[in-house]
N, C-alpha and C positions, 0 to 999 in steps of 0.2 A: 270390349276391346274389338277393334277391327284391324285387319292386316291390310295395309295399302298394297296396290299392285307393285310387282317388281318389274324388271325389264321386259320379260316375255310372259309373265304369269299373273293370274289374279287368284284371290283367296276368299273362301266363303266358309263360315262356321257351320259345321255339320250338325244336323238335327235328325230326328226320326224321319222327316220327310225326304231325307237323302238315302233311304234304305236301298232303293234300286241301284243307285250309283255305287254304294258299298258292295252290294251283291255282284254287280257286273265286273268289278275289278277282280274279285275272288273266283271268277269262272275260268281263268287261265291257269292251267296247271304249272306253267313256268313261273308265274307270279307267286304261287303258293309253295314252291319247292322248299324254301328255307323256313317256312312257317309250319307246314304239316306234311311235308313229303310230296306235295303236289296235288293234294285232294281239294276239289272244288268245295266252296262253302255252300251249304244248302240255304234256301230261303228261310227255313225254320230257324237255323242257327243265327242268321242275321237278326231275325226278329227276337228270338228267345235268349241268345247269348251275347252277340256282339253289341246290339243297341243298348241293352242294359249295362254292359261294361262301360261303354262310352258315356252313358248318362251318369255313371257312378263318379267319374273323374272330371266331367265337363263343368267348367266355371268360366263362361265367356268373359266376364269382367276381368279375370286374371289371365286370359289367353289359353287356358287349359281346355283340351278337347281335341277333336279332329278338325283340320282345316282342309277343305276340298280345294284342290289345285286345278285350275283350268288355263288353257292357253288364252292369251289376249287375242283380239281381233287379228285376222278375220275369222278364224275358226271358232273360238270360244269353247273348244272341245275339252272335256274333262280328261285329265291325265293321271291323277293320283291324289294322295292325301298326305298330310303331315300330322303326326301325333304329338301332343304336348301334354304331359302329366307329371306330377311329382315322382321322382325316382323312387321305386319300391312301393308304388301306390297300393298294390294288392298284397302287400306284406304287413307285418305288425308294426313296421317302422318307416312309414312313408316320409320323404324328405321334401318339403315344400320349397326349400332353398336350393335344391338341385333338380332341375327339370329334365326329364327324359324326353328326347326327341326321337321320333321314329317316322318311317315313311313306307308307303306302298304305292307303286306306280305301274300303270299299264305297260305291257311289254313294248308296245309301239312307241312309248316315251323313253325307253332305255337308250343310253348312249348320247342323249341330247343335253345332258347337264341339268335337266329339270329338277331332279331330286336335290342336287347340291344347291341350285339357285333357290329353290323353295325353302329348304331347311335353313340355309344361311339367312334368308330374308325373315323368316319367322323367328329364328334365334335372335337376330339383331333387333327386331321389334320388341321382344321380351327383355333384352338387355337394356334397352332404353327405358324400361319400366323398373330397372333395378335388379333384375335377375343376373347373377354372375356365374353360377355353376350350371353346366349342362353335361348330360351323359347320353349315351346311346348303347344299345346292346344288339348283338347279332350272334348267330351261330358262327363258330370259328371258320367254317368253310364258305361263308357268304361273302365272297371277295367284293361283290358290288357294293353292298352296304358298308363294309369296312372301308372301301375306297371313298365313299361319301363322307364317312366320319373323318377320315384323314384330310379330305379337302376342306372340311369345316374347321380344321385346326385342332381337332381332338387327337389325343394320344392314348395309346393302350394304358389301361389302369390295372385291370385284374380279370381273372376268370372266376366264374361261380356257377353253381347249379341254380338256375331260375325255375321256380315252381309256383304255379298258382292253379286256379280251377281249370284252365284251358291249355296251359303250356308247361312242359316239364323237360327241360333240356339244359345241357352245359353250354354256357354262352361266354363271350368276351365282352368286356365293358370298356368303352372309350370315354374319356372325359375332357372337359375344357373349362378353365376358369377365365372369365373375361375380365379385362382391366378397364378402368375408366377411359383409357385411350382407345379401346376397341369400339366404342360407340360412335 
C-alpha cells in the first residue's frame, strides 16, 4: 500500500533505513513530554527497542506501520510520522478490525494542522480499503493529541491503564466508526 500526497504533505513507509529520522524527532524534550516525561530517546533504544516494535506490527500491504510525513515542495522537510496498527497490538487481544492511529511531529510543525491533515489522509486511505473502526490513545493531559482526535471526528470512548514493555500509563481512548458515506 502507498499513501498518495495530501494537500501539503507526502508519505513514505518507514523502514530500518529511517532510524536517524526517528531518532531526530525524539531528541526534542517537548515532543517527548507526553510519552516519557521529556526524556530524549537514545540511539540504542531506537535500534534495540523502537525499530523491533515497528517491525512487529508493520505490514505495508495492509497499511500498518509508521508513515514518515514530509512537506511537499519546495522544502520536502520531514515533519513527523503517523502510526497505524491494530488496536491492542501488544496485548493478548489485538483487533485487526480497529486500527490505532498515532502521531509524533517535530515541534516546528506544531500549530500548522499537519498532524490532523496527515492522520485524516492516512485514515481515509485505509477506510477506502474497507477499514471502518479507528481509535487513538493519549495521556489525559495531552490536549494537543486529543485535539487532533476530535478534529478527526473521534469521540471519547473510555479510560484504561495501558501497559506493555515500554509504556505503563492511564490513557484516554477516542474512537470513530466510518460509514460508507465517509469515503
